[in-house]
N, C-alpha and C positions, 0 to 999 in steps of 0.2 A: 562547733556550736550550731544548733538548729534554731530557726526562728520561723514564725508564722506571719506571712504578709497577707492582709485582708484588703481586698478592693471591692467596692460595691458600686454598681452602676444601674440606674433605673431610667427608663425612657418612655414617655407617652407622646403620641402623635395623633393628629386629626387632620383629615383631608376634607376640604370644603369646596364644593362647586358653587362659587359665588355668582357666576353668570354662565351663559352658554359658552362664552369665549374666555372665561377667566376661572382658573382653579387656584386655590390657596392651600398651603400645608403649614401647619403650626406644630411645633414640638417643644418639649421641655425635658432636659436630662439632668440627673443629679449624680455627682461623683463623690465618693468618700474613700479614704485610705486610713488604715489604723495607726500609722506612724506619724500622722499629721494632725495637729489640733486646729483643723481648718474644716468646719462643717457646713459652710454656707455656699457650696459649689453648685449653684443652680446655673444651668446653661440653656437659655432659650434659643430657639431656632425657628426660622420661617423662610418660606420660598413661595414664588408664584410663577404661573405660566399664563401668558396672555396671547391668544391667537388673533391675528388681524384679518379682517375681511371674511367673506363667506367661504372662501376656498381653504382657509386655515393654512395657507402655504407659508406664512411668516409667523413666527412665534417669538415673543420676547420673554426671556426667562431671567429671574433674579432671585437672590436670597442672601441671607446673612445668618450667622450663628456663632455661638461661643463653644469652644472645645477645650476641655481640660486635659492635661498631660499627667504622666506618672513617672516615678523615679526608676522603676525597674528594681531588680533584686540586689544587684551588686552594691549600689551606694548604701542601702540599708545594712547589708552585711559589713561594709567597711565601718559604719558608725558603731555597730554592735561589737565588732572585733577589736577595733583600735580605740576603745574608750579607756578611761581610768580603771585600772584593775584587770584589763583584758590583755590581748596579745600586745607585745612590746615591739614597736617599730622605731628604729633609730635612723636619723638622717645626719650624716657626717659631712660637713662642708670642708672643702679643701683637704681631702684625705691624702695620706701618703700612699706609696706603693712599694712593695707588696703589702706592707703593714699600714692600714689606714690611720693608726694611732702613733706612728713612729715620731711625729712631731710633738707628742705629749697627749695626755688624756688616756681614757680607757673606756671600755664598754660600760662599766659601772658608773662612770662620771658623765656619760652622755645622756642628756635628758630625753625622755620618750616623746614621740610624736603621736598625736591623737587625731581622731576625726569626729566632728560634731555637726549636728544640724543647727542652723541659726535659730536663736530663740523665737524669732518672728517669721519663720519660714512658712510658706503657704504653697498650695498646688498651682503651678503655672497654668496659664490659659491663653488661648489665641482667639481673636475675633476675626472671622473670615467673612468676606462679602464678595458677591459676584453679580455681574449684569451682562447679559449677552442677547444676541439676536440669532435666530435660526431660520434659514430660508430653504424651502424645497425647490431645487432648481429644475428637476424633472422627476418622473416617477422613479423612486428608489435611490435618489441622489440628494444629499442635504449638505448645505454649507452653514457652518456655525462660527460665529466670532464672539468671544467672551473676554471680559476684563475680570481678573481675579486678584483681589487684594487681601492682605491679612496684616494684623498687628498682634505681636506677641508681648504679653505682659508677665512680670514676675518669673522670667525665665531662669532655669537652673544654671549655676556656675559654682566653682570652688575657689576659695581664697584663703591664703595663709594669713590669719589675723594676728599671728605672732611673728610676722616677718620683721627684720630690722628696719626701723623707720628712716625716712629721709631726714637730713640731707646726706648723712654719711653711710647709712646702711651697715652699721657695724655690729650691734648687739641686739638680741631679741628682747622685747619688753618684759616678758615673763620668763626668767631663767629656769623655771621648773620644767619647762617644756621646750621641745624642738619645734617642729612644724605643728601648728594647730590648724588643720584643714577644716574650714567651716563651709558647709554646703549651704548656699544661699539661694534665694529666689529674687534677684535684683536685676536680672538682665532684661533686654528688650530686643524686639525683632520687627522688621518691616519688610513686606514683600509685595511686589506688584508684577503682574504678568498679563500679557495679551496673547490669547490662544486662538488660533485659527484651525478649524477642523473641516475636512471634506471627506464624507463617508458615503458608502453605498456602491451602486453599480456606476462607476465613474466613466468607463468606456465599455463598448460591447465585449471586450476581452479582459477587462480588469475590474475587479470589485474588491473593496476593502476600505481602508482608512488612511488618510494622510493628515498629519498634524504638525504644525509649526508653532513654537512658543517663544516669545521674546519676554524675558523676565529679568528682574533684579531683586536680590534679597540682601538686606543689610541687618547686622546684629552686633552685639557687643559681648557675645559669649559663644564658645565652641561646644557647649554641652555641660552636663553635670560633673564630669571629671576633668574639666578644663580649668586652667589657672591663667589669669592675666599675666602679661610680661612683668608688670609692676603692680604689686598688690595694693598700692596706694594711688593708682592712676587708672581707675576703671573707665572714665570718659575717653581715654586714649585708645580704647579697644574697639570703638565703633567703626566698622568697616564692612566690606563684602563678607557674606557668610561663607563658611568653608565649603558648602555644597552649592554655592551660587554658580550657575552656568548661564551666560547671557542668552545663548541661542540653543534651542533643542529642536530636533526634527525626528519624527517617527513615522514609519510607513509599515503597514501590515496589510497584506492582501493576497489575492490569488489571481494568477494569470492563467487563462484557459488557452492552451495551444491546440485548437481544433478538437478533434476527438482522440488525439494521441495521448495527452496527459494534462495534468494540472501542475502549475508551478506556484508554490507558496513562497512568499517573500516577506522577510522581516528585516527592516533596516532601521538602525538607531544611530543618530549622530548628535554631537553636542560640542559646543566650544569649551575651552579649558576652565577648570576650577582654579581659584586663587590659592596661594600659600605665602607664608611670611618669611621675610629676611631677618636673620638673627645673627648675633655675634658669636654664639657658641661659647659664651663665658657667663659665669655666675656673678654678674655685675652687682646685683642687689643682695648678694650673700644670703640667699634664701634656699640654697640647695638645688636650684633649677638653672639650667643654662639656656634659657629662652629669651634673654634680654635682646632687644632690637637696637640697631644703631641709632644715635640721636636724630630725632626728626623723622624717623621712618615709622609709618603706621603698620597696623596689622594687615596681612593679606594684600600686600602691594604687588606681589609677583604673580604670574599666571602660568599655569601648566599648558601643555599641548592639549588639543581637543580629543574627542572620543568618536570612534566610528566602528560599527560592527554590522555585518550582513550575513544573514542565515537564509538558506534556500532549501526547500523541500520539493522533491519531484514525486508525484503520485499518479497512479492509474487504477481505476476501478474495472475489474473484470467480472462479468457475469458467469457464475459457475453452476447455476441451476435455479430451481424454483419456477413458479408460474409467472405470467405477465403481470399479475397484480402484486405479487410479493417475490420479486426476484432475489436470489442470493448472490451477493457480490463479494469478491475478494479484492482487498486494496493492497497494492504493492507500493512501497514508499522508499525513498532514499533521502536521508537528511545530510546536509552539509553545513557545518557551523564555521563562522568566521571565514567566509569564502575568500575575502580579500587578503587573508593572512596578515591582517593589520595588528600590530602590537600596540595596545593601549597602555601607555606608561603612566605610573603614578609614584607617590612617595618621593617627591622632589626635595632635594637637599637645599635648605635655605641658609645654612651656616656660611657666612662670607669667608670664614677662615678655613673652610674645608676645600680640598682639591676637587671635590665633586660638586661644588656650589652650582646650583642651577640645573643639575642633572638628575634624572629619575633613577631610582634604585630598585624598582619593582614593576611588575606588569599587573595591570588591573584585571578584574573579572570580565566576563562577556557581557554582563548586564550592568548598566550604570545606575548608581543610587539616585533616587529622587527625593525631593523634599516631602516630608510627611505633612499632609494638609489637614490632619485631624481624622475624625471617625466618620466622616460623611456629613451630608446636610439634608 
């Protein structure tokens, strides 16, 4: 089945030099999507830069703005495919093996599972704000320290609104259906970060950028395709975000080794992301084995950290041309993951698994970062 997703975005901006030392930027964005009955998505934004003193060596920068998010194509396809009269999806709890219906029942008697948007769904948005100071230490070298915060409202999540209710979790309220996956916008997110950046010609032989970020992100949803452990206990999901990494370090620069060659360096390092401890059992009889032990919250375990170092050696050789426009040939040698460090991921949180607490996959060379919106 084909479908047409329409997304409209419009943005206007104005820069204003309010004073010789003060500049302001004001903007307004509008977002619209055809599968949402939510047409008032105005996103104001503003920022300023205030230079202190006659030398303008110190600049205070700040800003705030609203940023709307989108579902992507897959959730819309799920809603259109697995609706009443569409494709049939069956969820069988406690199946037998090799015949899932050997204990009784049949395909014909198993109720279908459907996917729906919540009746009052709206487009999620994030309010981001930042305040920082930037100081020119010497010609070509700048130190910047910034506080970055954000609050996410109406964040996407999925919930089985036909899950067996407490306290016994035995039968579904509507026997005509199995899982009724309702895509909602009821989640929240809070993020705080202190970012320190040193960039420019830091030493006579090294130029580039060093950045260290101390951050913390909390939320109660893992995204639009994520389900809570217990569909009737959403407050119990508030915890560290799946992508939360408390410490991040980034170095990108070039080392000049006399006239012999240039050495490009890219180093990324971060502390570990969290993951959840689970029982590996369908305690709530909802067809998912993601229940956690009693009293254990979401994302209470932590994986190992991340580190990756890439190096590039290069040399420019003049091969002709005049003094004003010489022709050069660049010879380069790239080496990736020079430390040969394995960045492990996909940790097993099932306490009943023999692999509990162990990773079962190796991660990519680039670590994923939190999406902070469309810019400010």
